[in-house]
N, C-alpha and C positions, 0 to 999 in steps of 0.2 A: 455610608457607602458600603455595599456588600463586597466582601473579598471575592476575587475571581477564582474559579476552580478549573482544574484541568484533568483530563482523563489520563491516567498513567497505567502502565503495565505493572505486574507484581515485581518486576526487576527495577522499577523506578524510572523507566524511560517513558516520555510522552508517547501516546498512541497516535497513529495516523489513520484517518477515516478513509477506507477504500472498499470497493466492491470487487477486488481482484479474485478473492476466494469465495465460493458459494457459501452463503449463510455465515460468513465471517467478515463482518464489516470493519473491524479494527485490526491493525497490524502493529507489532512492535519491531522496530528496526534493529534493536539491540539483541533480543533473544530469538527473533524470528517467529514468535507466537502470533497466530491469527485468532481473534476471539469474536464472539457474537456481540450483537448490539447491546444486549442487557448484561448486567453483571460486571461492569467495569469498576475500577477504583477511581475515586475522585480525591484530589488533594488541592490544597491552596497553591495558587500559582506564585512561586518564588522567583527571584532573579535567576537562580541557577536553572530552574525548570524552564524559564522563558528562553534562556540561551540554548539549552538542549533542544527545545522545541524548534527554534530557528534552524539549528544545524540539521536536525532530523528532517524538517520540511524541505530544506535545500537539497539534501541527499535524495530524498524521495522524489522530489520534482524532477531531478536529473535522470532518475531511473524509470519512473512511472510510464513514460511514453514508450519505453522499449518492452515493458512487461505485458504479456498477454493474459487476459482473464483465464482462470483455471477451469473454465467450462466452455462448451462449444456453443451454448445458447446466448450469443450476444451479437450485436451489430455495430459496425463502425460507420461514422458519418463520412460521407464522401466516397464510400466504396460502392461501385456500380452493382456488384453482385448482391451486396447487402440491401441496396435500394430495391431490388426485385423481390426481396423477402427471404433470401437465403441467409442463414446464420453465418457469421464471419469465420467461426471456428472450423467450418467445413471447406474453406478455401484460403487458409492462411498461407502466405507466401514463404518461400525459403528464407528470404531476407528477414521477414518478421520473426521466424523461428530462430534464426541466428542471433538477432538482437535480444530476444527473450532469453536465450540460453546464456548470453554474456551477462545480462542484467541480473538473472537469477544467481549466477556464480558470484557476482559482486555482492549481492545480498548475503550470501553464505559467508563470504570473506569478511564482512563487516560485523557479523554477529559477535556480541560481547564488546563492541567498541565503546559503549557507554558504561 
Protein backbone atom coordinates (compact mmCIF):
# COMPACT_ATOMS: atom_id res chain seq x y z
CA UNK A 1 0.00 0.00 0.00
CA UNK A 2 1.37 3.37 -1.02
CA UNK A 3 1.61 6.11 1.61
CA UNK A 4 -0.77 9.00 1.05
CA UNK A 5 0.81 12.36 0.37
CA UNK A 6 -0.51 15.84 0.98
CA UNK A 7 0.35 19.25 -0.45
CA UNK A 8 1.78 21.56 2.20
CA UNK A 9 3.05 25.12 2.33
CA UNK A 10 6.66 25.92 3.21
CA UNK A 11 5.38 26.80 6.68
CA UNK A 12 4.08 23.22 7.11
CA UNK A 13 0.35 23.91 6.83
CA UNK A 14 -1.83 21.89 4.43
CA UNK A 15 -2.77 23.89 1.33
CA UNK A 16 -6.34 24.62 0.21
CA UNK A 17 -7.27 24.30 -3.47
CA UNK A 18 -9.08 27.45 -4.60
CA UNK A 19 -9.47 29.70 -7.62
CA UNK A 20 -9.94 32.83 -5.53
CA UNK A 21 -6.78 34.54 -6.82
CA UNK A 22 -5.92 34.65 -10.54
CA UNK A 23 -3.21 32.11 -11.45
CA UNK A 24 -2.90 31.09 -7.79
CA UNK A 25 -4.77 27.83 -7.27
CA UNK A 26 -3.46 26.97 -3.79
CA UNK A 27 -3.77 28.98 -0.57
CA UNK A 28 -2.17 28.63 2.87
CA UNK A 29 -4.48 29.59 5.69
CA UNK A 30 -1.59 30.00 8.12
CA UNK A 31 0.77 32.34 6.26
CA UNK A 32 -1.68 33.74 3.69
CA UNK A 33 0.48 32.71 0.73
CA UNK A 34 -1.30 31.96 -2.56
CA UNK A 35 0.72 29.77 -4.91
CA UNK A 36 0.54 28.40 -8.42
CA UNK A 37 -0.62 24.94 -9.39
CA UNK A 38 2.93 23.69 -9.94
CA UNK A 39 5.84 23.79 -7.54
CA UNK A 40 4.13 22.67 -4.36
CA UNK A 41 5.67 20.59 -1.59
CA UNK A 42 4.39 17.07 -1.00
CA UNK A 43 4.86 15.17 2.22
CA UNK A 44 3.56 12.00 3.81
CA UNK A 45 0.13 12.42 5.40
CA UNK A 46 0.68 12.03 9.14
CA UNK A 47 -1.92 12.05 11.91
CA UNK A 48 -0.92 15.62 12.83
CA UNK A 49 -1.30 16.81 9.23
CA UNK A 50 -4.64 15.01 8.93
CA UNK A 51 -5.95 16.92 11.97
CA UNK A 52 -4.55 20.23 10.64
CA UNK A 53 -6.17 19.54 7.27
CA UNK A 54 -9.57 18.99 8.88
CA UNK A 55 -9.28 22.23 10.87
CA UNK A 56 -8.06 24.20 7.84
CA UNK A 57 -10.88 22.84 5.68
CA UNK A 58 -13.56 23.67 8.26
CA UNK A 59 -12.30 27.24 8.65
CA UNK A 60 -12.01 27.66 4.88
CA UNK A 61 -15.49 26.22 4.26
CA UNK A 62 -17.01 28.73 6.69
CA UNK A 63 -15.23 31.69 5.03
CA UNK A 64 -15.18 30.70 1.36
CA UNK A 65 -18.79 31.56 0.54
CA UNK A 66 -18.19 35.13 1.76
CA UNK A 67 -14.99 35.75 -0.20
CA UNK A 68 -15.16 37.25 -3.68
CA UNK A 69 -12.73 36.15 -6.40
CA UNK A 70 -9.96 38.71 -6.85
CA UNK A 71 -10.86 39.24 -10.49
CA UNK A 72 -13.89 40.73 -12.21
CA UNK A 73 -14.04 37.93 -14.79
CA UNK A 74 -16.26 35.36 -13.07
CA UNK A 75 -19.92 34.43 -12.98
CA UNK A 76 -22.18 33.29 -10.15
CA UNK A 77 -24.77 30.56 -10.53
CA UNK A 78 -28.29 31.80 -9.93
CA UNK A 79 -27.44 35.45 -10.67
CA UNK A 80 -29.81 36.94 -13.26
CA UNK A 81 -27.26 39.44 -14.57
CA UNK A 82 -24.59 36.73 -14.86
CA UNK A 83 -27.10 34.60 -16.80
CA UNK A 84 -27.24 37.37 -19.42
CA UNK A 85 -23.46 37.16 -19.91
CA UNK A 86 -22.27 40.02 -17.67
CA UNK A 87 -19.38 39.19 -15.34
CA UNK A 88 -20.40 39.24 -11.68
CA UNK A 89 -17.49 41.46 -10.70
CA UNK A 90 -19.20 44.37 -12.45
CA UNK A 91 -22.39 44.17 -10.39
CA UNK A 92 -21.29 42.97 -6.94
CA UNK A 93 -23.78 44.03 -4.28
CA UNK A 94 -22.90 46.12 -1.23
CA UNK A 95 -23.84 43.12 0.93
CA UNK A 96 -21.36 40.88 -0.93
CA UNK A 97 -18.62 43.50 -0.59
CA UNK A 98 -19.26 43.78 3.15
CA UNK A 99 -19.15 39.98 3.62
CA UNK A 100 -15.91 39.82 1.62
CA UNK A 101 -14.33 42.56 3.73
CA UNK A 102 -15.18 40.75 6.97
CA UNK A 103 -13.97 37.35 5.68
CA UNK A 104 -10.74 38.92 4.37
CA UNK A 105 -10.11 40.50 7.79
CA UNK A 106 -10.69 37.14 9.48
CA UNK A 107 -8.12 35.56 7.12
CA UNK A 108 -5.61 38.23 8.15
CA UNK A 109 -6.39 37.68 11.83
CA UNK A 110 -5.77 33.93 11.70
CA UNK A 111 -2.41 34.18 9.90
CA UNK A 112 0.18 32.31 11.93
CA UNK A 113 -2.48 30.29 13.76
CA UNK A 114 -0.82 27.01 12.87
